[in-house]
SEPAMAR-593640 format. One record per atom (N, C-alpha, C, CB): residue number from 0; residue in three letters; atom name; x, y, z. Coordinates in steps of 0.1 Angstrom, whole numbers, always signed. Glycine has a CB too. Layout:
N
FIMAR  lodo  zado  minu      u      v      w
FIMAR   NUM   ALA    CA      X      Y      Z
...
END
This chain:
128
FIMAR  lodo  zado  minu      u      v      w
FIMAR     0   MET     N  +2121  +1679  +1848
FIMAR     0   MET    CA  +2120  +1675  +1834
FIMAR     0   MET     C  +2112  +1685  +1826
FIMAR     0   MET    CB  +2115  +1661  +1833
FIMAR     1   LYS     N  +2116  +1687  +1814
FIMAR     1   LYS    CA  +2108  +1696  +1806
FIMAR     1   LYS     C  +2095  +1689  +1801
FIMAR     1   LYS    CB  +2117  +1700  +1793
FIMAR     2   ARG     N  +2085  +1697  +1800
FIMAR     2   ARG    CA  +2072  +1692  +1796
FIMAR     2   ARG     C  +2069  +1699  +1783
FIMAR     2   ARG    CB  +2060  +1695  +1806
FIMAR     3   GLU     N  +2064  +1691  +1773
FIMAR     3   GLU    CA  +2060  +1697  +1760
FIMAR     3   GLU     C  +2046  +1693  +1756
FIMAR     3   GLU    CB  +2070  +1693  +1749
FIMAR     4   ASN     N  +2037  +1702  +1755
FIMAR     4   ASN    CA  +2024  +1699  +1751
FIMAR     4   ASN     C  +2023  +1700  +1736
FIMAR     4   ASN    CB  +2014  +1709  +1758
FIMAR     5   ILE     N  +2017  +1690  +1730
FIMAR     5   ILE    CA  +2015  +1689  +1715
FIMAR     5   ILE     C  +2000  +1692  +1712
FIMAR     5   ILE    CB  +2019  +1675  +1709
FIMAR     6   SER     N  +1998  +1702  +1704
FIMAR     6   SER    CA  +1984  +1706  +1701
FIMAR     6   SER     C  +1980  +1702  +1687
FIMAR     6   SER    CB  +1982  +1721  +1702
FIMAR     7   SER     N  +1968  +1698  +1685
FIMAR     7   SER    CA  +1963  +1695  +1671
FIMAR     7   SER     C  +1956  +1708  +1665
FIMAR     7   SER    CB  +1952  +1684  +1672
FIMAR     8   GLY     N  +1954  +1718  +1674
FIMAR     8   GLY    CA  +1948  +1730  +1669
FIMAR     8   GLY     C  +1933  +1730  +1671
FIMAR     8   GLY    CB  +1951  +1732  +1654
FIMAR     9   SER     N  +1928  +1719  +1676
FIMAR     9   SER    CA  +1913  +1718  +1679
FIMAR     9   SER     C  +1909  +1728  +1689
FIMAR     9   SER    CB  +1909  +1704  +1683
FIMAR    10   PRO     N  +1898  +1735  +1687
FIMAR    10   PRO    CA  +1893  +1745  +1697
FIMAR    10   PRO     C  +1889  +1738  +1710
FIMAR    10   PRO    CB  +1881  +1752  +1691
FIMAR    11   TRP     N  +1886  +1725  +1709
FIMAR    11   TRP    CA  +1882  +1717  +1721
FIMAR    11   TRP     C  +1894  +1716  +1731
FIMAR    11   TRP    CB  +1877  +1703  +1718
FIMAR    12   GLU     N  +1906  +1717  +1726
FIMAR    12   GLU    CA  +1918  +1716  +1735
FIMAR    12   GLU     C  +1917  +1727  +1746
FIMAR    12   GLU    CB  +1931  +1716  +1728
FIMAR    13   GLU     N  +1914  +1739  +1741
FIMAR    13   GLU    CA  +1914  +1751  +1750
FIMAR    13   GLU     C  +1902  +1750  +1759
FIMAR    13   GLU    CB  +1914  +1764  +1742
FIMAR    14   ILE     N  +1890  +1747  +1753
FIMAR    14   ILE    CA  +1878  +1746  +1761
FIMAR    14   ILE     C  +1878  +1736  +1772
FIMAR    14   ILE    CB  +1866  +1744  +1751
FIMAR    15   VAL     N  +1883  +1724  +1768
FIMAR    15   VAL    CA  +1883  +1713  +1778
FIMAR    15   VAL     C  +1895  +1713  +1786
FIMAR    15   VAL    CB  +1882  +1700  +1770
FIMAR    16   GLY     N  +1906  +1718  +1781
FIMAR    16   GLY    CA  +1919  +1719  +1789
FIMAR    16   GLY     C  +1927  +1706  +1787
FIMAR    16   GLY    CB  +1916  +1721  +1803
FIMAR    17   TYR     N  +1930  +1702  +1775
FIMAR    17   TYR    CA  +1938  +1690  +1772
FIMAR    17   TYR     C  +1947  +1693  +1760
FIMAR    17   TYR    CB  +1929  +1678  +1770
FIMAR    18   SER     N  +1957  +1684  +1759
FIMAR    18   SER    CA  +1966  +1684  +1747
FIMAR    18   SER     C  +1964  +1671  +1739
FIMAR    18   SER    CB  +1981  +1686  +1752
FIMAR    19   ARG     N  +1967  +1672  +1726
FIMAR    19   ARG    CA  +1967  +1660  +1717
FIMAR    19   ARG     C  +1977  +1650  +1723
FIMAR    19   ARG    CB  +1970  +1664  +1703
FIMAR    20   ALA     N  +1988  +1655  +1727
FIMAR    20   ALA    CA  +1998  +1646  +1733
FIMAR    20   ALA     C  +2007  +1655  +1743
FIMAR    20   ALA    CB  +2007  +1640  +1722
FIMAR    21   VAL     N  +2013  +1648  +1752
FIMAR    21   VAL    CA  +2022  +1654  +1761
FIMAR    21   VAL     C  +2035  +1646  +1762
FIMAR    21   VAL    CB  +2016  +1656  +1776
FIMAR    22   ARG     N  +2046  +1653  +1761
FIMAR    22   ARG    CA  +2059  +1646  +1762
FIMAR    22   ARG     C  +2066  +1652  +1775
FIMAR    22   ARG    CB  +2068  +1649  +1750
FIMAR    23   VAL     N  +2070  +1643  +1784
FIMAR    23   VAL    CA  +2078  +1646  +1795
FIMAR    23   VAL     C  +2090  +1637  +1795
FIMAR    23   VAL    CB  +2070  +1645  +1809
FIMAR    24   GLY     N  +2102  +1642  +1793
FIMAR    24   GLY    CA  +2114  +1634  +1792
FIMAR    24   GLY     C  +2112  +1625  +1780
FIMAR    24   GLY    CB  +2116  +1625  +1805
FIMAR    25   ASN     N  +2114  +1612  +1782
FIMAR    25   ASN    CA  +2113  +1602  +1771
FIMAR    25   ASN     C  +2099  +1596  +1770
FIMAR    25   ASN    CB  +2124  +1592  +1772
FIMAR    26   LEU     N  +2090  +1600  +1778
FIMAR    26   LEU    CA  +2076  +1595  +1778
FIMAR    26   LEU     C  +2067  +1604  +1770
FIMAR    26   LEU    CB  +2071  +1593  +1792
FIMAR    27   ILE     N  +2059  +1598  +1761
FIMAR    27   ILE    CA  +2048  +1605  +1753
FIMAR    27   ILE     C  +2035  +1598  +1756
FIMAR    27   ILE    CB  +2052  +1606  +1738
FIMAR    28   GLU     N  +2025  +1606  +1760
FIMAR    28   GLU    CA  +2012  +1601  +1761
FIMAR    28   GLU     C  +2003  +1608  +1751
FIMAR    28   GLU    CB  +2006  +1604  +1775
FIMAR    29   VAL     N  +1996  +1600  +1742
FIMAR    29   VAL    CA  +1987  +1606  +1732
FIMAR    29   VAL     C  +1973  +1604  +1737
FIMAR    29   VAL    CB  +1989  +1599  +1718
FIMAR    30   ALA     N  +1966  +1615  +1738
FIMAR    30   ALA    CA  +1952  +1615  +1743
FIMAR    30   ALA     C  +1943  +1607  +1734
FIMAR    30   ALA    CB  +1946  +1630  +1743
FIMAR    31   GLY     N  +1931  +1604  +1740
FIMAR    31   GLY    CA  +1921  +1596  +1732
FIMAR    31   GLY     C  +1919  +1603  +1719
FIMAR    31   GLY    CB  +1908  +1596  +1740
FIMAR    32   THR     N  +1919  +1595  +1708
FIMAR    32   THR    CA  +1919  +1600  +1695
FIMAR    32   THR     C  +1907  +1594  +1687
FIMAR    32   THR    CB  +1932  +1598  +1687
FIMAR    33   THR     N  +1900  +1602  +1681
FIMAR    33   THR    CA  +1888  +1597  +1673
FIMAR    33   THR     C  +1890  +1600  +1658
FIMAR    33   THR    CB  +1875  +1603  +1678
FIMAR    34   ALA     N  +1880  +1596  +1650
FIMAR    34   ALA    CA  +1880  +1597  +1636
FIMAR    34   ALA     C  +1875  +1611  +1631
FIMAR    34   ALA    CB  +1873  +1586  +1629
FIMAR    35   MET     N  +1876  +1621  +1639
FIMAR    35   MET    CA  +1872  +1634  +1635
FIMAR    35   MET     C  +1884  +1642  +1629
FIMAR    35   MET    CB  +1866  +1642  +1647
FIMAR    36   ASP     N  +1881  +1648  +1618
FIMAR    36   ASP    CA  +1891  +1656  +1611
FIMAR    36   ASP     C  +1885  +1670  +1611
FIMAR    36   ASP    CB  +1895  +1651  +1597
FIMAR    37   GLY     N  +1888  +1678  +1621
FIMAR    37   GLY    CA  +1881  +1690  +1623
FIMAR    37   GLY     C  +1866  +1687  +1626
FIMAR    37   GLY    CB  +1882  +1700  +1611
FIMAR    38   ASP     N  +1857  +1692  +1618
FIMAR    38   ASP    CA  +1843  +1689  +1619
FIMAR    38   ASP     C  +1838  +1678  +1611
FIMAR    38   ASP    CB  +1835  +1702  +1616
FIMAR    39   VAL     N  +1847  +1671  +1604
FIMAR    39   VAL    CA  +1844  +1661  +1594
FIMAR    39   VAL     C  +1847  +1647  +1600
FIMAR    39   VAL    CB  +1851  +1662  +1581
FIMAR    40   MET     N  +1837  +1638  +1600
FIMAR    40   MET    CA  +1839  +1625  +1605
FIMAR    40   MET     C  +1845  +1616  +1593
FIMAR    40   MET    CB  +1826  +1619  +1611
FIMAR    41   ILE     N  +1855  +1609  +1596
FIMAR    41   ILE    CA  +1861  +1600  +1586
FIMAR    41   ILE     C  +1856  +1586  +1589
FIMAR    41   ILE    CB  +1877  +1600  +1586
FIMAR    42   GLY     N  +1851  +1579  +1579
FIMAR    42   GLY    CA  +1847  +1565  +1580
FIMAR    42   GLY     C  +1834  +1563  +1587
FIMAR    42   GLY    CB  +1858  +1557  +1587
FIMAR    43   LYS     N  +1825  +1572  +1586
FIMAR    43   LYS    CA  +1812  +1570  +1593
FIMAR    43   LYS     C  +1806  +1556  +1590
FIMAR    43   LYS    CB  +1802  +1581  +1588
FIMAR    44   GLY     N  +1803  +1549  +1601
FIMAR    44   GLY    CA  +1797  +1535  +1600
FIMAR    44   GLY     C  +1807  +1524  +1597
FIMAR    44   GLY    CB  +1787  +1535  +1589
FIMAR    45   ASN     N  +1820  +1528  +1596
FIMAR    45   ASN    CA  +1831  +1518  +1592
FIMAR    45   ASN     C  +1842  +1518  +1603
FIMAR    45   ASN    CB  +1836  +1522  +1578
FIMAR    46   PRO     N  +1842  +1509  +1612
FIMAR    46   PRO    CA  +1852  +1508  +1623
FIMAR    46   PRO     C  +1866  +1506  +1618
FIMAR    46   PRO    CB  +1848  +1498  +1633
FIMAR    47   TYR     N  +1867  +1499  +1607
FIMAR    47   TYR    CA  +1881  +1497  +1601
FIMAR    47   TYR     C  +1887  +1510  +1596
FIMAR    47   TYR    CB  +1880  +1487  +1590
FIMAR    48   LEU     N  +1879  +1518  +1588
FIMAR    48   LEU    CA  +1884  +1531  +1583
FIMAR    48   LEU     C  +1886  +1541  +1594
FIMAR    48   LEU    CB  +1874  +1536  +1573
FIMAR    49   GLN     N  +1877  +1541  +1604
FIMAR    49   GLN    CA  +1879  +1550  +1616
FIMAR    49   GLN     C  +1892  +1546  +1623
FIMAR    49   GLN    CB  +1868  +1549  +1626
FIMAR    50   THR     N  +1895  +1534  +1625
FIMAR    50   THR    CA  +1907  +1530  +1632
FIMAR    50   THR     C  +1920  +1534  +1624
FIMAR    50   THR    CB  +1907  +1515  +1634
FIMAR    51   GLN     N  +1919  +1531  +1611
FIMAR    51   GLN    CA  +1931  +1535  +1602
FIMAR    51   GLN     C  +1934  +1550  +1603
FIMAR    51   GLN    CB  +1928  +1532  +1587
FIMAR    52   PHE     N  +1923  +1558  +1603
FIMAR    52   PHE    CA  +1925  +1573  +1604
FIMAR    52   PHE     C  +1930  +1577  +1617
FIMAR    52   PHE    CB  +1912  +1580  +1601
FIMAR    53   ILE     N  +1925  +1571  +1628
FIMAR    53   ILE    CA  +1929  +1574  +1641
FIMAR    53   ILE     C  +1944  +1571  +1643
FIMAR    53   ILE    CB  +1921  +1566  +1652
FIMAR    54   LEU     N  +1949  +1560  +1638
FIMAR    54   LEU    CA  +1963  +1556  +1639
FIMAR    54   LEU     C  +1972  +1566  +1631
FIMAR    54   LEU    CB  +1965  +1542  +1635
FIMAR    55   GLN     N  +1967  +1571  +1620
FIMAR    55   GLN    CA  +1974  +1581  +1613
FIMAR    55   GLN     C  +1975  +1594  +1621
FIMAR    55   GLN    CB  +1967  +1584  +1599
FIMAR    56   LYS     N  +1964  +1598  +1628
FIMAR    56   LYS    CA  +1965  +1610  +1636
FIMAR    56   LYS     C  +1974  +1608  +1648
FIMAR    56   LYS    CB  +1951  +1613  +1642
FIMAR    57   ILE     N  +1974  +1596  +1654
FIMAR    57   ILE    CA  +1983  +1593  +1665
FIMAR    57   ILE     C  +1998  +1594  +1660
FIMAR    57   ILE    CB  +1981  +1579  +1671
FIMAR    58   GLU     N  +2000  +1588  +1649
FIMAR    58   GLU    CA  +2014  +1589  +1643
FIMAR    58   GLU     C  +2019  +1603  +1641
FIMAR    58   GLU    CB  +2015  +1581  +1630
FIMAR    59   LYS     N  +2010  +1612  +1636
FIMAR    59   LYS    CA  +2013  +1626  +1634
FIMAR    59   LYS     C  +2017  +1632  +1647
FIMAR    59   LYS    CB  +2001  +1633  +1627
FIMAR    60   ALA     N  +2009  +1630  +1658
FIMAR    60   ALA    CA  +2012  +1636  +1671
FIMAR    60   ALA     C  +2025  +1630  +1676
FIMAR    60   ALA    CB  +2001  +1632  +1681
FIMAR    61   LEU     N  +2028  +1618  +1674
FIMAR    61   LEU    CA  +2041  +1612  +1679
FIMAR    61   LEU     C  +2053  +1618  +1672
FIMAR    61   LEU    CB  +2041  +1597  +1677
FIMAR    62   ILE     N  +2051  +1620  +1659
FIMAR    62   ILE    CA  +2062  +1626  +1651
FIMAR    62   ILE     C  +2065  +1640  +1656
FIMAR    62   ILE    CB  +2059  +1626  +1636
FIMAR    63   GLU     N  +2054  +1648  +1658
FIMAR    63   GLU    CA  +2056  +1661  +1663
FIMAR    63   GLU     C  +2063  +1661  +1677
FIMAR    63   GLU    CB  +2042  +1668  +1664
FIMAR    64   ALA     N  +2061  +1651  +1685
FIMAR    64   ALA    CA  +2067  +1650  +1698
FIMAR    64   ALA     C  +2081  +1643  +1698
FIMAR    64   ALA    CB  +2058  +1641  +1707
FIMAR    65   GLY     N  +2085  +1640  +1686
FIMAR    65   GLY    CA  +2099  +1634  +1684
FIMAR    65   GLY     C  +2100  +1619  +1684
FIMAR    65   GLY    CB  +2108  +1640  +1695
FIMAR    66   ALA     N  +2089  +1613  +1682
FIMAR    66   ALA    CA  +2089  +1598  +1682
FIMAR    66   ALA     C  +2082  +1593  +1669
FIMAR    66   ALA    CB  +2081  +1593  +1695
FIMAR    67   GLY     N  +2078  +1580  +1669
FIMAR    67   GLY    CA  +2071  +1574  +1658
FIMAR    67   GLY     C  +2064  +1562  +1664
FIMAR    67   GLY    CB  +2081  +1570  +1647
FIMAR    68   LEU     N  +2057  +1555  +1655
FIMAR    68   LEU    CA  +2049  +1543  +1659
FIMAR    68   LEU     C  +2058  +1532  +1665
FIMAR    68   LEU    CB  +2042  +1538  +1647
FIMAR    69   ASN     N  +2071  +1532  +1661
FIMAR    69   ASN    CA  +2080  +1521  +1666
FIMAR    69   ASN     C  +2082  +1523  +1681
FIMAR    69   ASN    CB  +2093  +1521  +1659
FIMAR    70   GLU     N  +2080  +1535  +1687
FIMAR    70   GLU    CA  +2082  +1537  +1701
FIMAR    70   GLU     C  +2070  +1535  +1709
FIMAR    70   GLU    CB  +2087  +1551  +1703
FIMAR    71   VAL     N  +2059  +1531  +1703
FIMAR    71   VAL    CA  +2046  +1529  +1711
FIMAR    71   VAL     C  +2048  +1516  +1719
FIMAR    71   VAL    CB  +2034  +1528  +1701
FIMAR    72   VAL     N  +2045  +1517  +1732
FIMAR    72   VAL    CA  +2046  +1506  +1741
FIMAR    72   VAL     C  +2032  +1501  +1746
FIMAR    72   VAL    CB  +2055  +1509  +1752
FIMAR    73   ARG     N  +2022  +1510  +1744
FIMAR    73   ARG    CA  +2009  +1506  +1749
FIMAR    73   ARG     C  +1998  +1514  +1740
FIMAR    73   ARG    CB  +2007  +1510  +1764
FIMAR    74   THR     N  +1987  +1507  +1737
FIMAR    74   THR    CA  +1975  +1513  +1731
FIMAR    74   THR     C  +1963  +1509  +1740
FIMAR    74   THR    CB  +1973  +1509  +1716
FIMAR    75   ARG     N  +1954  +1518  +1741
FIMAR    75   ARG    CA  +1941  +1515  +1747
FIMAR    75   ARG     C  +1930  +1518  +1737
FIMAR    75   ARG    CB  +1939  +1523  +1760
FIMAR    76   ILE     N  +1922  +1508  +1734
FIMAR    76   ILE    CA  +1912  +1510  +1724
FIMAR    76   ILE     C  +1898  +1509  +1730
FIMAR    76   ILE    CB  +1914  +1499  +1712
FIMAR    77   PHE     N  +1890  +1519  +1728
FIMAR    77   PHE    CA  +1876  +1519  +1733
FIMAR    77   PHE     C  +1867  +1518  +1721
FIMAR    77   PHE    CB  +1874  +1532  +1741
FIMAR    78   ILE     N  +1858  +1509  +1721
FIMAR    78   ILE    CA  +1849  +1507  +1710
FIMAR    78   ILE     C  +1834  +1506  +1715
FIMAR    78   ILE    CB  +1852  +1494  +1702
FIMAR    79   THR     N  +1825  +1510  +1707
FIMAR    79   THR    CA  +1811  +1511  +1711
FIMAR    79   THR     C  +1803  +1498  +1708
FIMAR    79   THR    CB  +1804  +1522  +1705
FIMAR    80   ASP     N  +1809  +1489  +1701
FIMAR    80   ASP    CA  +1803  +1476  +1698
FIMAR    80   ASP     C  +1814  +1465  +1697
FIMAR    80   ASP    CB  +1794  +1477  +1685
FIMAR    81   ILE     N  +1814  +1457  +1707
FIMAR    81   ILE    CA  +1825  +1446  +1707
FIMAR    81   ILE     C  +1825  +1437  +1695
FIMAR    81   ILE    CB  +1823  +1438  +1720
FIMAR    82   ASN     N  +1813  +1437  +1688
FIMAR    82   ASN    CA  +1813  +1429  +1676
FIMAR    82   ASN     C  +1822  +1434  +1664
FIMAR    82   ASN    CB  +1798  +1428  +1671
FIMAR    83   HIS     N  +1826  +1446  +1666
FIMAR    83   HIS    CA  +1835  +1452  +1656
FIMAR    83   HIS     C  +1850  +1449  +1659
FIMAR    83   HIS    CB  +1833  +1467  +1655
FIMAR    84   TRP     N  +1853  +1441  +1669
FIMAR    84   TRP    CA  +1867  +1440  +1674
FIMAR    84   TRP     C  +1876  +1435  +1663
FIMAR    84   TRP    CB  +1867  +1431  +1685
FIMAR    85   GLU     N  +1871  +1426  +1654
FIMAR    85   GLU    CA  +1880  +1421  +1643
FIMAR    85   GLU     C  +1884  +1431  +1633
FIMAR    85   GLU    CB  +1873  +1409  +1636
FIMAR    86   ASP     N  +1875  +1440  +1629
FIMAR    86   ASP    CA  +1878  +1450  +1620
FIMAR    86   ASP     C  +1888  +1460  +1626
FIMAR    86   ASP    CB  +1865  +1458  +1615
FIMAR    87   ILE     N  +1886  +1464  +1638
FIMAR    87   ILE    CA  +1894  +1473  +1645
FIMAR    87   ILE     C  +1908  +1466  +1648
FIMAR    87   ILE    CB  +1888  +1477  +1659
FIMAR    88   GLY     N  +1908  +1454  +1652
FIMAR    88   GLY    CA  +1920  +1446  +1654
FIMAR    88   GLY     C  +1928  +1445  +1641
FIMAR    88   GLY    CB  +1917  +1433  +1660
FIMAR    89   LYS     N  +1921  +1443  +1630
FIMAR    89   LYS    CA  +1929  +1442  +1617
FIMAR    89   LYS     C  +1936  +1455  +1614
FIMAR    89   LYS    CB  +1919  +1439  +1606
FIMAR    90   ALA     N  +1929  +1466  +1615
FIMAR    90   ALA    CA  +1936  +1479  +1613
FIMAR    90   ALA     C  +1947  +1481  +1622
FIMAR    90   ALA    CB  +1926  +1491  +1613
FIMAR    91   HIS     N  +1945  +1478  +1635
FIMAR    91   HIS    CA  +1956  +1480  +1645
FIMAR    91   HIS     C  +1968  +1471  +1642
FIMAR    91   HIS    CB  +1950  +1476  +1659
FIMAR    92   GLY     N  +1965  +1458  +1638
FIMAR    92   GLY    CA  +1975  +1449  +1634
FIMAR    92   GLY     C  +1983  +1453  +1622
FIMAR    92   GLY    CB  +1969  +1435  +1632
FIMAR    93   GLU     N  +1977  +1459  +1613
FIMAR    93   GLU    CA  +1984  +1464  +1601
FIMAR    93   GLU     C  +1995  +1474  +1604
FIMAR    93   GLU    CB  +1975  +1470  +1591
FIMAR    94   VAL     N  +1993  +1482  +1615
FIMAR    94   VAL    CA  +2002  +1492  +1619
FIMAR    94   VAL     C  +2012  +1486  +1629
FIMAR    94   VAL    CB  +1995  +1504  +1626
FIMAR    95   PHE     N  +2007  +1477  +1639
FIMAR    95   PHE    CA  +2015  +1473  +1650
FIMAR    95   PHE     C  +2020  +1458  +1649
FIMAR    95   PHE    CB  +2008  +1475  +1662
FIMAR    96   LYS     N  +2018  +1452  +1638
FIMAR    96   LYS    CA  +2021  +1437  +1637
FIMAR    96   LYS     C  +2035  +1434  +1642
FIMAR    96   LYS    CB  +2020  +1433  +1622
FIMAR    97   HIS     N  +2045  +1442  +1639
FIMAR    97   HIS    CA  +2059  +1439  +1643
FIMAR    97   HIS     C  +2063  +1446  +1655
FIMAR    97   HIS    CB  +2068  +1442  +1631
FIMAR    98   ILE     N  +2056  +1457  +1659
FIMAR    98   ILE    CA  +2059  +1465  +1671
FIMAR    98   ILE     C  +2054  +1458  +1683
FIMAR    98   ILE    CB  +2053  +1479  +1669
FIMAR    99   LYS     N  +2041  +1453  +1682
FIMAR    99   LYS    CA  +2034  +1446  +1693
FIMAR    99   LYS     C  +2034  +1453  +1706
FIMAR    99   LYS    CB  +2041  +1432  +1694
FIMAR   100   PRO     N  +2028  +1465  +1707
FIMAR   100   PRO    CA  +2027  +1471  +1720
FIMAR   100   PRO     C  +2017  +1464  +1729
FIMAR   100   PRO    CB  +2022  +1486  +1719
FIMAR   101   ALA     N  +2018  +1465  +1742
FIMAR   101   ALA    CA  +2007  +1460  +1751
FIMAR   101   ALA     C  +1994  +1468  +1747
FIMAR   101   ALA    CB  +2011  +1463  +1766
FIMAR   102   SER     N  +1983  +1461  +1746
FIMAR   102   SER    CA  +1971  +1467  +1742
FIMAR   102   SER     C  +1959  +1462  +1749
FIMAR   102   SER    CB  +1969  +1465  +1727
FIMAR   103   THR     N  +1950  +1471  +1751
FIMAR   103   THR    CA  +1937  +1468  +1758
FIMAR   103   THR     C  +1926  +1472  +1748
FIMAR   103   THR    CB  +1936  +1475  +1771
FIMAR   104   LEU     N  +1915  +1464  +1747
FIMAR   104   LEU    CA  +1904  +1468  +1739
FIMAR   104   LEU     C  +1892  +1466  +1748
FIMAR   104   LEU    CB  +1903  +1459  +1726
FIMAR   105   VAL     N  +1884  +1476  +1749
FIMAR   105   VAL    CA  +1873  +1476  +1759
FIMAR   105   VAL     C  +1860  +1482  +1752
FIMAR   105   VAL    CB  +1876  +1485  +1771
FIMAR   106   GLU     N  +1849  +1476  +1754
FIMAR   106   GLU    CA  +1836  +1481  +1749
FIMAR   106   GLU     C  +1831  +1491  +1759
FIMAR   106   GLU    CB  +1826  +1470  +1747
FIMAR   107   VAL     N  +1827  +1503  +1753
FIMAR   107   VAL    CA  +1821  +1513  +1762
FIMAR   107   VAL     C  +1807  +1516  +1756
FIMAR   107   VAL    CB  +1830  +1526  +1761
FIMAR   108   SER     N  +1799  +1523  +1765
FIMAR   108   SER    CA  +1785  +1525  +1760
FIMAR   108   SER     C  +1784  +1535  +1749
FIMAR   108   SER    CB  +1776  +1529  +1772
FIMAR   109   GLN     N  +1792  +1545  +1750
FIMAR   109   GLN    CA  +1792  +1555  +1739
FIMAR   109   GLN     C  +1804  +1564  +1739
FIMAR   109   GLN    CB  +1779  +1564  +1740
FIMAR   110   LEU     N  +1807  +1571  +1728
FIMAR   110   LEU    CA  +1818  +1581  +1728
FIMAR   110   LEU     C  +1811  +1594  +1726
FIMAR   110   LEU    CB  +1827  +1578  +1715
FIMAR   111   ILE     N  +1819  +1605  +1724
FIMAR   111   ILE    CA  +1814  +1619  +1724
FIMAR   111   ILE     C  +1804  +1622  +1714
FIMAR   111   ILE    CB  +1826  +1628  +1723
FIMAR   112   HIS     N  +1804  +1614  +1703
FIMAR   112   HIS    CA  +1794  +1615  +1692
FIMAR   112   HIS     C  +1789  +1602  +1688
FIMAR   112   HIS    CB  +1801  +1622  +1679
FIMAR   113   PRO     N  +1776  +1600  +1686
FIMAR   113   PRO    CA  +1770  +1587  +1683
FIMAR   113   PRO     C  +1776  +1579  +1671
FIMAR   113   PRO    CB  +1756  +1588  +1682
FIMAR   114   ASP     N  +1782  +1587  +1661
FIMAR   114   ASP    CA  +1787  +1580  +1650
FIMAR   114   ASP     C  +1802  +1576  +1651
FIMAR   114   ASP    CB  +1786  +1589  +1638
FIMAR   115   LEU     N  +1808  +1580  +1662
FIMAR   115   LEU    CA  +1822  +1576  +1665
FIMAR   115   LEU     C  +1821  +1561  +1671
FIMAR   115   LEU    CB  +1829  +1585  +1675
FIMAR   116   LEU     N  +1829  +1552  +1665
FIMAR   116   LEU    CA  +1828  +1538  +1669
FIMAR   116   LEU     C  +1841  +1534  +1676
FIMAR   116   LEU    CB  +1827  +1530  +1657
FIMAR   117   VAL     N  +1852  +1542  +1675
FIMAR   117   VAL    CA  +1865  +1539  +1681
FIMAR   117   VAL     C  +1871  +1551  +1686
FIMAR   117   VAL    CB  +1873  +1532  +1670
FIMAR   118   GLU     N  +1878  +1549  +1698
FIMAR   118   GLU    CA  +1887  +1559  +1703
FIMAR   118   GLU     C  +1900  +1552  +1708
FIMAR   118   GLU    CB  +1881  +1568  +1715
FIMAR   119   ILE     N  +1912  +1558  +1705
FIMAR   119   ILE    CA  +1924  +1551  +1708
FIMAR   119   ILE     C  +1933  +1561  +1715
FIMAR   119   ILE    CB  +1931  +1545  +1696
FIMAR   120   GLU     N  +1940  +1556  +1726
FIMAR   120   GLU    CA  +1951  +1563  +1733
FIMAR   120   GLU     C  +1964  +1555  +1730
FIMAR   120   GLU    CB  +1948  +1564  +1748
FIMAR   121   ALA     N  +1975  +1562  +1731
FIMAR   121   ALA    CA  +1988  +1556  +1730
FIMAR   121   ALA     C  +1998  +1561  +1739
FIMAR   121   ALA    CB  +1993  +1557  +1715
FIMAR   122   THR     N  +2007  +1553  +1743
FIMAR   122   THR    CA  +2019  +1556  +1751
FIMAR   122   THR     C  +2031  +1552  +1744
FIMAR   122   THR    CB  +2018  +1550  +1766
FIMAR   123   ALA     N  +2041  +1561  +1743
FIMAR   123   ALA    CA  +2054  +1558  +1736
FIMAR   123   ALA     C  +2065  +1562  +1746
FIMAR   123   ALA    CB  +2055  +1566  +1723
FIMAR   124   ILE     N  +2076  +1555  +1745
FIMAR   124   ILE    CA  +2088  +1558  +1752
FIMAR   124   ILE     C  +2099  +1558  +1742
FIMAR   124   ILE    CB  +2091  +1547  +1763
FIMAR   125   ILE     N  +2107  +1569  +1742
FIMAR   125   ILE    CA  +2118  +1570  +1733
FIMAR   125   ILE     C  +2131  +1570  +1740
FIMAR   125   ILE    CB  +2117  +1583  +1724
FIMAR   126   SER     N  +2142  +1566  +1733
FIMAR   126   SER    CA  +2155  +1564  +1740
FIMAR   126   SER     C  +2163  +1577  +1738
FIMAR   126   SER    CB  +2162  +1552  +1734
FIMAR   127   ARG     N  +2159  +1586  +1730
FIMAR   127   ARG    CA  +2167  +1598  +1728
FIMAR   127   ARG     C  +2162  +1610  +1736
FIMAR   127   ARG    CB  +2168  +1602  +1713
END
């Protein structure tokens, strides 16, 4: 099967050795995605805004890989404070209310930067 690596252009992809997303056949895996836009943090202190921005970044990667949000079958959500689950869940629900992928939400001790509150991974399967 052909493998396609999708890049965001981040210098960290080369340094760390990862891709924003990888498509193999009809399976697309989107790497852990945060609210960083280059060197700019979106929604500092606001888990809802961070989640909205993250889901937009995930959608962009999926589109580049030949899919969309409708093909998402799983999301994994990592948050630094479980008390924010409702704000994060609200933003997730606004995007996935009718798609309803399998989803996991887990509290972690920290992410790569102390102001990042949310990180999300996604898996999509396409029929074409």
